[in-house]
DRENDO-1510 file (C-alpha; in Angstrom, 1 decimal, always signed):
<recs>
REC; n; res; u; v; w
REC; 1; MET; +27.6; -49.9; +21.4 .
REC; 2; LYS; +28.8; -46.8; +21.3 .
REC; 3; LYS; +28.8; -46.5; +17.3 .
REC; 4; LYS; +25.2; -47.2; +17.8 .
REC; 5; ARG; +24.7; -44.4; +19.8 .
REC; 6; TYR; +26.1; -42.2; +18.1 .
REC; 7; LEU; +24.5; -43.0; +14.6 .
REC; 8; ILE; +21.2; -42.8; +16.9 .
REC; 9; LEU; +22.0; -39.3; +18.4 .
REC; 10; ILE; +22.9; -38.1; +14.8 .
REC; 11; VAL; +19.0; -39.4; +13.7 .
REC; 12; VAL; +17.3; -37.6; +17.0 .
REC; 13; VAL; +19.6; -34.3; +16.0 .
REC; 14; PHE; +18.9; -34.3; +12.5 .
REC; 15; LEU; +14.6; -35.0; +12.9 .
REC; 16; LEU; +14.8; -32.3; +15.4 .
REC; 17; VAL; +16.3; -29.3; +13.2 .
REC; 18; ALA; +14.0; -30.5; +10.6 .
REC; 19; LEU; +11.0; -30.5; +12.5 .
REC; 20; LEU; +12.2; -27.1; +13.9 .
REC; 21; LEU; +12.9; -25.9; +9.8 .
REC; 22; PHE; +9.4; -26.9; +9.0 .
REC; 23; PHE; +7.7; -25.3; +12.2 .
REC; 24; PHE; +9.2; -22.0; +11.4 .
REC; 25; HIS; +9.1; -22.2; +8.0 .
REC; 26; GLY; +5.5; -23.4; +7.9 .
REC; 27; ARG; +4.2; -20.8; +10.2 .
REC; 28; GLU; +1.8; -17.9; +8.7 .
REC; 29; LYS; +3.8; -14.7; +9.3 .
REC; 30; ILE; +1.5; -11.9; +10.9 .
REC; 31; SER; +1.2; -8.4; +10.8 .
REC; 32; ASP; +1.1; -6.4; +14.1 .
REC; 33; PHE; -0.9; -3.2; +12.5 .
REC; 34; GLN; -4.0; -2.8; +14.2 .
REC; 35; VAL; -6.8; -0.7; +13.8 .
REC; 36; GLU; -7.2; +2.3; +15.8 .
REC; 37; ASP; -9.7; +4.6; +16.8 .
REC; 38; GLU; -9.3; +7.6; +14.4 .
REC; 39; ILE; -12.6; +10.0; +15.3 .
REC; 40; ALA; -11.2; +12.2; +17.5 .
REC; 41; LYS; -8.4; +12.8; +14.7 .
REC; 42; ILE; -10.8; +13.3; +11.6 .
REC; 43; GLU; -12.5; +16.0; +14.4 .
REC; 44; GLU; -9.5; +17.7; +15.1 .
REC; 45; ALA; -8.6; +18.3; +11.3 .
REC; 46; LYS; -12.0; +19.1; +10.2 .
REC; 47; LYS; -10.7; +22.8; +12.1 .
REC; 48; TYR; -8.5; +23.9; +8.8 .
REC; 49; GLY; -12.0; +24.1; +7.0 .
REC; 50; ASP; -12.4; +21.3; +4.2 .
REC; 51; LYS; -14.7; +18.3; +4.6 .
REC; 52; VAL; -12.6; +15.6; +6.0 .
REC; 53; ILE; -14.4; +11.9; +5.1 .
REC; 54; GLY; -12.2; +9.5; +6.5 .
REC; 55; TRP; -8.5; +8.7; +7.7 .
REC; 56; LEU; -5.7; +6.8; +6.8 .
REC; 57; ARG; -2.9; +5.3; +8.1 .
REC; 58; VAL; -0.4; +2.9; +6.1 .
REC; 59; GLU; +1.5; +0.4; +7.4 .
REC; 60; GLY; +5.5; +0.7; +7.2 .
REC; 61; THR; +5.3; +4.4; +6.3 .
REC; 62; ASN; +4.5; +7.7; +8.4 .
REC; 63; ILE; +1.3; +8.1; +6.3 .
REC; 64; ASP; -1.5; +9.2; +8.8 .
REC; 65; LEU; -3.1; +11.6; +7.5 .
REC; 66; PRO; -7.0; +12.7; +7.2 .
REC; 67; LEU; -8.7; +12.3; +3.8 .
REC; 68; ILE; -11.1; +15.1; +2.7 .
REC; 69; GLU; -13.2; +15.8; -0.5 .
REC; 70; VAL; -12.0; +18.3; -3.3 .
REC; 71; ASN; -14.6; +20.8; -4.4 .
REC; 72; ASP; -14.3; +24.3; -6.5 .
REC; 73; ASP; -12.4; +26.2; -3.5 .
REC; 74; THR; -10.2; +23.6; -2.8 .
REC; 75; ASN; -6.5; +24.4; -2.1 .
REC; 76; VAL; -4.4; +21.1; -2.7 .
REC; 77; LEU; -1.3; +23.1; -2.5 .
REC; 78; ARG; -1.7; +24.2; +1.0 .
REC; 79; ASP; +0.4; +23.2; +3.5 .
REC; 80; ASP; -0.8; +24.7; +6.7 .
REC; 81; TYR; -1.6; +20.9; +7.4 .
REC; 82; HIS; -1.4; +17.8; +5.2 .
REC; 83; PHE; -3.9; +15.0; +3.9 .
REC; 84; ALA; -5.5; +12.9; +1.0 .
REC; 85; TRP; -8.1; +13.9; -1.2 .
REC; 86; THR; -10.2; +12.8; -3.7 .
REC; 87; ASN; -12.0; +13.3; -6.8 .
REC; 88; SER; -15.1; +11.7; -6.1 .
REC; 89; PHE; -17.8; +12.3; -3.7 .
REC; 90; PRO; -17.9; +8.2; -1.5 .
REC; 91; ASP; -20.9; +7.0; +0.1 .
REC; 92; GLU; -22.5; +3.9; +0.7 .
REC; 93; LYS; -22.6; +2.7; -2.8 .
REC; 94; SER; -18.8; +3.3; -3.2 .
REC; 95; ASN; -16.7; +0.2; -3.6 .
REC; 96; ARG; -13.5; +1.2; -5.0 .
REC; 97; PRO; -12.8; +5.0; -3.4 .
REC; 98; ALA; -8.9; +6.4; -4.6 .
REC; 99; PHE; -6.8; +9.2; -2.8 .
REC; 100; ILE; -4.5; +10.8; -4.3 .
REC; 101; SER; -1.6; +13.3; -2.0 .
REC; 102; HIS; +2.0; +14.9; -3.1 .
REC; 103; ASN; +5.0; +13.0; -3.6 .
REC; 104; ILE; +7.4; +16.6; -3.9 .
REC; 105; ARG; +10.8; +15.4; -2.5 .
REC; 106; ASN; +10.9; +11.3; -2.8 .
REC; 107; VAL; +11.7; +11.2; -6.5 .
REC; 108; SER; +15.1; +9.9; -7.0 .
REC; 109; ARG; +16.0; +6.6; -9.0 .
REC; 110; ASN; +16.4; +5.0; -5.5 .
REC; 111; PRO; +13.7; +6.5; -3.3 .
REC; 112; VAL; +14.2; +7.0; +0.3 .
REC; 113; VAL; +12.8; +5.0; +2.7 .
REC; 114; GLY; +12.5; +5.8; +6.8 .
REC; 115; ASP; +13.3; +9.8; +6.3 .
REC; 116; ASP; +10.3; +10.6; +9.3 .
REC; 117; THR; +10.7; +14.0; +7.8 .
REC; 118; MET; +8.5; +13.1; +4.6 .
REC; 119; ILE; +5.3; +14.2; +4.5 .
REC; 120; ARG; +2.3; +13.6; +2.6 .
REC; 121; PHE; +2.2; +10.4; +0.5 .
REC; 122; GLU; +6.2; +10.3; +0.1 .
REC; 123; GLN; +6.7; +7.2; +2.0 .
REC; 124; LEU; +4.4; +5.6; -0.1 .
REC; 125; MET; +7.3; +5.0; -2.5 .
REC; 126; SER; +8.8; +2.6; +0.1 .
REC; 127; PHE; +6.7; +0.1; -1.4 .
REC; 128; ILE; +9.1; +0.3; -4.5 .
REC; 129; TYR; +11.2; -1.9; -2.7 .
REC; 130; PRO; +10.4; -5.8; -2.7 .
REC; 131; ASP; +12.0; -6.5; +1.3 .
REC; 132; PHE; +9.9; -3.5; +2.3 .
REC; 133; MET; +6.3; -4.9; +0.6 .
REC; 134; LYS; +6.9; -7.8; +2.1 .
REC; 135; GLU; +7.2; -6.7; +5.8 .
REC; 136; ASN; +4.1; -4.2; +5.0 .
REC; 137; GLN; +1.0; -5.0; +3.6 .
REC; 138; TYR; -1.7; -3.2; +4.8 .
REC; 139; ILE; -3.6; -0.1; +5.1 .
REC; 140; GLU; -5.9; +1.1; +7.4 .
REC; 141; TYR; -8.7; +3.2; +5.8 .
REC; 142; THR; -11.6; +5.2; +8.1 .
REC; 143; ASN; -14.8; +5.6; +5.6 .
REC; 144; GLN; -17.0; +8.7; +5.3 .
REC; 145; ASP; -19.1; +6.5; +7.7 .
REC; 146; GLY; -16.3; +6.6; +10.5 .
REC; 147; GLU; -16.3; +2.9; +9.7 .
REC; 148; THR; -12.5; +2.2; +10.3 .
REC; 149; ALA; -11.1; -1.2; +8.8 .
REC; 150; LEU; -7.7; -3.0; +7.3 .
REC; 151; TYR; -7.2; -3.5; +3.7 .
REC; 152; HIS; -4.7; -5.8; +2.1 .
REC; 153; ILE; -2.2; -4.5; -0.7 .
REC; 154; TYR; -2.3; -6.9; -3.6 .
REC; 155; ALA; -1.1; -4.7; -6.3 .
REC; 156; VAL; +1.8; -2.0; -6.7 .
REC; 157; SER; +2.4; +0.1; -9.9 .
REC; 158; LEU; +4.3; +2.6; -11.5 .
REC; 159; LEU; +2.9; +3.6; -14.4 .
REC; 160; GLU; +2.0; +6.4; -16.5 .
REC; 161; ASP; -1.4; +7.5; -15.2 .
REC; 162; ASP; -3.0; +10.3; -15.1 .
REC; 163; GLN; -5.0; +9.5; -11.8 .
REC; 164; SER; -8.3; +9.6; -13.6 .
REC; 165; ALA; -9.6; +6.4; -12.0 .
REC; 166; SER; -9.9; +9.1; -8.8 .
REC; 167; TYR; -12.8; +10.3; -10.7 .
REC; 168; SER; -15.2; +7.3; -10.3 .
REC; 169; ASP; -15.6; +5.6; -7.0 .
REC; 170; THR; -18.2; +2.8; -7.9 .
REC; 171; TYR; -18.0; -0.2; -9.9 .
REC; 172; THR; -20.6; -2.6; -11.1 .
REC; 173; LEU; -19.0; -5.8; -10.3 .
REC; 174; GLU; -18.1; -6.5; -14.4 .
REC; 175; GLU; -16.5; -3.2; -13.8 .
REC; 176; GLN; -14.6; -3.6; -10.6 .
REC; 177; GLU; -13.2; -7.5; -12.1 .
REC; 178; GLU; -11.9; -5.7; -14.8 .
REC; 179; TYR; -9.7; -3.0; -12.8 .
REC; 180; ILE; -8.7; -6.3; -10.1 .
REC; 181; LYS; -7.2; -8.1; -13.5 .
REC; 182; LYS; -5.4; -4.9; -14.4 .
REC; 183; ALA; -4.4; -4.2; -11.4 .
REC; 184; LYS; -2.8; -7.1; -11.0 .
REC; 185; GLU; -1.4; -7.7; -14.9 .
REC; 186; GLU; +0.1; -4.1; -14.0 .
REC; 187; SER; +1.6; -4.8; -10.7 .
REC; 188; MET; +5.7; -5.0; -10.0 .
REC; 189; TYR; +4.7; -7.9; -7.7 .
REC; 190; ASP; +2.5; -10.9; -7.8 .
REC; 191; ILE; +1.1; -10.7; -4.3 .
REC; 192; ASP; -1.1; -14.0; -2.9 .
REC; 193; VAL; -3.8; -11.9; -2.2 .
REC; 194; ASP; -7.1; -13.3; -3.4 .
REC; 195; VAL; -9.5; -10.5; -4.7 .
REC; 196; LYS; -13.4; -10.8; -5.9 .
REC; 197; GLU; -15.1; -8.2; -7.6 .
REC; 198; ASP; -17.1; -8.2; -4.7 .
REC; 199; ASP; -14.7; -6.8; -2.4 .
REC; 200; LEU; -14.7; -3.5; -0.9 .
REC; 201; LEU; -11.2; -1.7; -2.3 .
REC; 202; LEU; -9.4; +1.2; -2.0 .
REC; 203; THR; -6.5; +2.6; -4.0 .
REC; 204; LEU; -3.9; +5.2; -3.6 .
REC; 205; PHE; -1.8; +7.5; -6.1 .
REC; 206; THR; +0.9; +9.3; -6.0 .
REC; 207; CYS; +3.1; +11.5; -8.6 .
REC; 208; THR; +6.7; +10.6; -9.2 .
REC; 209; ARG; +9.5; +11.7; -11.4 .
REC; 210; PHE; +11.6; +8.2; -11.0 .
REC; 211; TYR; +11.3; +8.5; -14.9 .
REC; 212; GLY; +12.5; +12.5; -15.4 .
REC; 213; VAL; +10.8; +15.4; -15.0 .
REC; 214; GLY; +7.7; +16.1; -16.7 .
REC; 215; THR; +6.8; +12.5; -17.4 .
REC; 216; ASN; +3.1; +11.7; -16.3 .
REC; 217; TYR; +4.2; +8.4; -14.2 .
REC; 218; SER; +2.1; +7.6; -11.3 .
REC; 219; PHE; +3.3; +5.6; -8.3 .
REC; 220; ARG; +0.0; +3.2; -7.6 .
REC; 221; VAL; -1.0; +0.9; -4.6 .
REC; 222; ASP; -4.5; -1.1; -4.3 .
REC; 223; ALA; -5.9; -2.9; -2.0 .
REC; 224; ARG; -8.9; -4.8; -0.6 .
REC; 225; LYS; -10.6; -4.8; +2.5 .
REC; 226; VAL; -9.8; -8.0; +4.7 .
REC; 227; ARG; -12.4; -10.2; +5.0 .
REC; 228; GLU; -14.3; -11.5; +8.1 .
REC; 229; ASN; -12.5; -13.7; +10.5 .
REC; 230; GLU; -9.5; -12.9; +8.1 .
REC; 231; LYS; -6.3; -13.0; +9.6 .
REC; 232; ASN; -3.9; -10.3; +9.0 .
REC; 233; VAL; -1.3; -12.7; +7.3 .
REC; 234; LEU; +2.0; -11.4; +5.5 .
REC; 235; SER; +1.7; -12.6; +1.7 .
REC; 236; GLN; +4.2; -13.9; -0.2 .
REC; 237; VAL; +5.6; -11.5; -2.9 .
REC; 238; THR; +7.5; -12.2; -5.6 .
REC; 239; GLU; +9.0; -9.8; -8.3 .
REC; 240; ASN; +7.7; -10.2; -11.8 .
REC; 241; GLU; +8.6; -9.2; -15.2 .
REC; 242; ASN; +7.4; -5.9; -14.7 .
REC; 243; TYR; +10.1; -4.8; -12.1 .
REC; 244; ASP; +12.7; -5.5; -14.6 .
REC; 245; LYS; +12.5; -1.9; -16.1 .
REC; 246; ILE; +12.2; +0.0; -12.5 .
REC; 247; LYS; +14.9; -2.2; -11.0 .
REC; 248; ASP; +17.5; -1.5; -14.0 .
REC; 249; ARG; +16.1; +1.7; -13.3 .
REC; 250; MET; +17.4; +2.0; -10.2 .
REC; 251; GLU; +20.6; +0.7; -10.5 .
REC; 252; GLU; +21.5; +3.7; -12.9 .
REC; 253; GLY; +22.0; +5.5; -9.5 .
REC; 254; GLU; +20.3; +8.6; -8.0 .
REC; 255; ASN; +19.8; +11.2; -9.3 .
REC; 256; TYR; +17.5; +13.9; -7.6 .
REC; 257; GLU; +15.5; +16.4; -9.5 .
REC; 258; GLU; +15.1; +19.7; -8.3 .
REC; 259; VAL; +11.8; +20.3; -6.7 .
</recs>
């Protein structure tokens, strides 16, 4: 009788553990990154004289910047305040604006994460780490019309790129479809985010000397607007073959170049 009770107890415990594992494994993990009202910040940034057209925040980083348009008089090297800029002129037809900002210091083979003294897009390099990418997947973007929304990252790439894509922000559906396909192919991660050609997209660029001084590499993060009634789920992230050479480079050790 005691033996039978003991077996029943073991079975009950086993079932409870199995149910708990199923419950926690099967639960969607939701990001707590939320939209904020950035209008006051945008108005404050206008005092520097540039044409401020929006605001940007990136989950897990200290990137919290005004967005400006460049013109012949814009000095993107000014250091009295920090910003990101675009070489296009976003309007109501824009479906893939791209913004650029500097990465002056985060240039080693093992980029630094969590250094709050970093500025501009220096912390964008945090997405080179899979564990960081798995926990931080959203961007808040306030556009030129003052509309704020979250965007879900679907591709992260480190590649030879002159950032010329920042000169065009309005694509046909065919061009948009081709861009999405290429971004996913170039990404160092396979990210379980559905992206369609009629989604509104967003691209962030920064320079990097990850492959040494004098190289023309860019670190690029692509995201698409969160759809209506869509939860802010943290998607599955898997390293792919593009990550192999990056990982090999990182294993060679740190090598900070002179600025």
